[in-house]
N, C-alpha and C positions, 0 to 999 in steps of 0.2 A: 503495501499497498502506500501510496505517497505523500508523505506528512506534511506535506505544505495544506493538504484536506484543512488539517485542523485549523487555519485560520482563515478561511472564507463559510464558517459554520458560528453561525452566533448563537448566544443565550442571554443577549441584551443585559449583562452585567457591565461593571466597572473593566474588570481583568478579559472580558471578552473579546473577539475581535468585533468589528465593525459586521452592522449587516449587509451583505453586499448582494446585488443580481449580480450574476456573471453568464454573461453566455456561452455558446459552446465554440466560438470563433475565437482564438486566443486563446483560450483556455490556461494555456501554458504560461503566458506571461500574467493573468488574472491572478493566479498562484502567487507566481514570484513577487508579485505588484503588494499580495494582502503579507505573504509571509515577510517582506523585507519591513511593511510600515508595521507589525506586531513584534518582531521582535527588536527595533530600534526604540519602541513604545513600550514594550513591554520585559528588558530586559534591563536590569542596572547591572553593573560593575564597582566595585571601590575596592581597588590597592588599596587605600590605607586600611582596610577594615578585611582584605583578603577574603572574599563575599562576592558571590553571585548572587544573586536575587534573579527569579524565576518566575512565570507565574504556574498554578499549580497543572495549568493544559498541559506540560510537560511531564510531569511529573504522574497525573492520568494516564498519558497516551505513550508512556517509556517503552514499550511493547515496539510501539514506531520510531522511535527515534535511538535504542538501544541503549547500552551502559550511561551509564552517567557523563564520562569523557565521551564517548560518541553523542551523545548528544550536545554534549559542550561545543565539539569541534563541529557538526552542524549546525549548532547557532554560528558560531564563529564566520562560515562560510557564507553568513546573509547578512552579519553584520557590515557597517563601516564605519569610516570616521574611528575619532576618541574611543568608541567601545569596542573596536575590533581590535584595535589594537592593548588597548588594557585586559582584555579580556586573553587574546596572544600571548601575552605576558604573564598572564595567574598559569596559563596552560604549559606555558615554557618553563618555568620556574620551580623547580623542584620541592620545593615547601608547601606545604598542601593549605587550601581555603577550604572556604566553606560553601558550600548551596544552599540558596534558603527559596521554599518553594511555598507561592502565596498566591490568596483568590479574596476579589472585593465584591462580593457578592450584591454591590450597592444597585439598583439598576442604572445604565448607562444615557447619558444624555448626548450621546453622542447620534446624527443623525443617519437615520439610511444613507449606502450610500450607494451609486447605483453607474456600472461602469458601460455603457453605450457605445 
């Protein structure tokens, strides 16, 4: 299964991906966009705390992402900029760091997004 599917399914809470209408043409593009938006918004990396905070979505569907190390490498491949550098640094550093999973069940104020 393509794990990117999890980033186009919404439960309409603050930890959930945005609700989207996706058409079959360019499905791969839509999955990429949704995945990159989600990991940029919901992955937090702190070098000072030696901690990565992830949505519980990654824990609930861990069989689709692999072990914690595989999951973090998968996430790394979808990050850009400072977060990518910071996560890469933690993964390359031989000292340990903490991975925290969290979920905010508050209803989402985000609007419905439509790709046409």
